[in-house]
C-alpha positions in Angstrom: 0.2 0.2 -0.1 2.3 2.6 0.6 4.8 1.6 -2.7 1.1 2.4 -4.7 1.0 5.8 -2.1 4.3 6.6 -3.3 4.1 5.9 -7.0 0.4 8.1 -7.0 2.9 10.2 -5.7 5.3 10.8 -9.0 2.7 10.4 -11.5 1.3 13.5 -9.7 4.2 15.4 -9.7 5.0 14.1 -13.2 1.5 15.0 -14.6 1.9 18.6 -12.8 5.5 18.6 -14.0 4.3 18.3 -18.1 1.2 20.4 -17.7 3.6 24.3 -16.9 4.4 26.1 -19.4 8.5 25.8 -19.6 8.4 29.3 -18.4 7.0 28.3 -15.3 8.5 25.7 -15.0 11.8 27.8 -15.5 11.4 30.3 -13.0 9.9 27.4 -10.2 13.7 26.8 -11.1 14.4 30.6 -10.8 16.4 31.2 -6.9 16.4 35.1 -5.4 20.7 35.0 -5.4 20.3 34.1 -9.8 17.6 37.2 -10.0 20.3 39.3 -8.4 23.5 37.5 -10.8 21.5 38.5 -13.9 20.5 42.2 -13.0 24.3 42.9 -11.8 25.6 41.2 -15.0 23.4 42.8 -17.0 23.8 46.6 -16.0 27.3 45.8 -16.0 27.1 45.3 -20.4 28.6 47.8 -22.5 25.4 49.8 -24.2 25.9 49.6 -27.3 27.8 52.5 -29.3 24.4 54.0 -31.1 23.0 54.9 -27.8 26.2 57.2 -27.2 26.7 58.0 -29.8 23.2 59.5 -30.8 22.7 61.3 -27.7 26.2 63.3 -28.2 24.7 63.9 -31.6 21.9 65.9 -31.1 23.5 67.9 -28.2 26.5 69.3 -30.3 23.3 69.6 -33.4 22.9 71.8 -30.8 25.4 73.5 -30.0 26.8 74.8 -33.5 23.1 75.0 -34.2 22.8 78.5 -32.8 25.6 79.5 -33.9 24.9 78.8 -37.4 21.7 80.0 -37.6 22.9 84.2 -36.7 25.5 83.4 -39.1 22.8 82.7 -41.9 20.8 85.8 -40.3 23.6 88.1 -40.1 24.3 87.2 -44.8 20.8 86.4 -45.9 18.7 88.7 -43.1 16.7 92.5 -43.9 18.5 95.5 -42.6 16.2 97.3 -40.1 17.2 100.4 -38.4 16.0 100.4 -34.8 15.2 103.8 -32.2 16.3 103.3 -28.9 14.2 105.7 -26.0 15.9 108.0 -23.9 18.0 106.4 -22.1 19.8 107.3 -18.4 23.1 107.2 -18.8 23.9 105.8 -15.5 22.1 102.4 -17.3 23.4 102.4 -20.6 27.1 101.0 -19.7 26.7 98.6 -16.8 30.7 96.2 -16.2 31.6 95.1 -19.9 27.4 94.7 -21.5 25.0 97.7 -23.2 21.3 97.7 -22.3 19.2 99.4 -24.3 15.7 100.4 -24.1 13.1 100.6 -27.7 10.6 103.2 -28.3 8.7 99.5 -29.9 9.4 97.6 -26.4 6.8 100.3 -24.7 3.3 99.2 -24.5 2.3 102.6 -25.4 3.6 103.1 -28.5 2.2 99.6 -29.8 -1.0 100.2 -28.5 -0.8 103.4 -31.0 -0.5 101.1 -33.7 -3.5 99.4 -36.1 -3.9 95.6 -35.2 -3.6 96.7 -31.3 -7.3 96.1 -30.3 -7.3 92.3 -31.9 -4.1 91.5 -30.5 -5.5 92.5 -27.4 -8.7 90.6 -27.5 -6.7 86.9 -28.5 -4.3 87.3 -25.4 -5.9 89.2 -22.5 -4.9 88.7 -19.4 -7.4 88.7 -15.9 -6.1 92.1 -15.4 -6.5 93.8 -18.7 -3.1 93.3 -19.7 -1.7 90.8 -22.1 -0.7 87.5 -20.5 3.0 87.4 -19.9 4.3 85.1 -22.8 2.6 86.7 -25.4 4.7 86.6 -29.3 3.9 89.1 -31.6 4.7 90.8 -34.5 5.7 94.5 -35.3 5.8 95.6 -39.0 8.0 98.2 -39.3 8.8 100.4 -42.3 11.5 101.7 -43.7 12.9 105.5 -43.9 14.6 107.4 -47.0 17.6 109.1 -45.4 18.3 112.1 -47.5 22.1 111.8 -45.3 25.1 109.8 -45.7 25.1 110.5 -41.3 23.3 108.1 -38.4 20.5 106.6 -41.0 17.2 106.6 -39.8 14.9 104.6 -37.5 12.6 102.3 -39.2 8.8 103.8 -38.1 6.1 101.0 -36.9 3.1 100.3 -38.6 1.4 97.9 -37.8 1.0 95.3 -34.7 0.0 91.2 -35.2 0.1 88.0 -33.2 0.5 86.1 -36.5 4.2 86.1 -38.7 2.8 88.0 -41.7 2.6 85.8 -45.4 3.7 89.0 -47.6 5.1 92.6 -46.4 6.1 95.3 -48.8 10.1 95.4 -50.4 10.3 99.2 -47.8 9.3 96.8 -44.3 10.2 94.0 -42.2 8.6 91.9 -39.3 10.3 92.1 -35.7 9.1 89.0 -33.4 8.7 90.0 -30.4 7.5 88.3 -26.7 6.0 90.3 -24.3 7.4 90.1 -20.4 6.8 91.9 -17.6 5.7 95.0 -18.6 7.9 95.2 -22.0 8.6 93.3 -25.5 11.3 91.6 -25.8 13.5 91.0 -29.1 16.5 89.9 -28.0 18.6 93.2 -28.7 19.1 94.7 -26.0 22.0 94.0 -24.6 25.1 93.7 -26.2 28.4 92.5 -24.8 31.7 95.4 -25.4 34.7 95.2 -25.8 37.1 96.2 -23.5 39.3 98.6 -25.9 35.5 100.0 -26.8 34.8 100.5 -23.7 36.4 104.0 -23.3 35.7 106.0 -26.3 31.6 104.8 -25.9 31.9 106.2 -21.9 33.6 109.0 -23.2 30.4 109.6 -26.6 28.6 108.6 -23.6 29.5 112.1 -21.7 29.5 114.1 -24.4 26.1 113.7 -25.8 24.5 114.1 -22.2 26.2 116.7 -21.8 24.5 118.2 -24.5 20.7 117.7 -23.1 18.9 119.1 -20.8 17.6 116.4 -19.1 21.1 114.0 -18.7 19.3 111.9 -21.1 20.5 109.8 -24.2 18.6 110.4 -26.9 21.1 109.5 -30.1 20.7 105.9 -30.2 20.1 104.2 -33.0 20.5 100.3 -33.6 21.3 98.7 -37.6 19.7 94.8 -36.8 19.5 92.1 -39.3 15.8 90.8 -39.5 14.9 86.6 -40.8 11.8 85.8 -42.5 10.7 84.1 -39.9 11.0 87.7 -37.6 13.7 86.8 -35.5 16.5 89.7 -35.0 20.3 90.1 -34.7 22.2 92.7 -33.7 24.4 94.6 -35.9 26.2 97.7 -35.0 25.0 101.0 -33.4 24.9 104.6 -33.4 26.5 107.2 -30.8 25.7 110.6 -32.2 28.5 110.1 -35.5 30.3 107.0 -34.4 29.2 103.3 -35.6 29.8 100.8 -33.4 30.1 97.2 -34.6 29.3 94.3 -32.8 
């Protein structure tokens, strides 16, 4: 009887093992130590070369794309002259950088332009002002200049939330972003070489002495604007002197 019982148990276990899938049978034999060893081997396995090269290639592409795009804009962009607003001379030159403010950076200027009400309607915040981060395009029109000295600044004629599909040959669209009450165009700060800093300071001092309120008025900036409205600085006129960037 005992022999029959043992034989029956063996047959039952054999039948049970046959009914298990290979995966289930393997997992039943796998110990926790085997799992740890397999995990450690997988972690120490070197990554395929493609998984290392691809991220590096993407990062390198981004790094090299920035100067390339600036160079492309400088070669193919349209020259536009921007007018600064009266600037406090003490705030113009900060360490080795030049910080400027433009008339089209001020909402007081933009709200007088055609298209302002439509722009505000589409991007109105709770306080009735433009939403922070609003993208906009200012359409500037060239003004004829009859002298070879300081060029005349282009006049803002319209503002819109979308890039215009077509413009007159004497017009350009400049892209800006509204932040903290002002519109930034990416051409507000310039690095000043050490050899030019003293001369710029001298020109600023002379220009301020010629005004009654101690503010600097005679700065215009030349930028290059590409087909998408992005601008890069080219040079500025301080009084009758031109400084290139």
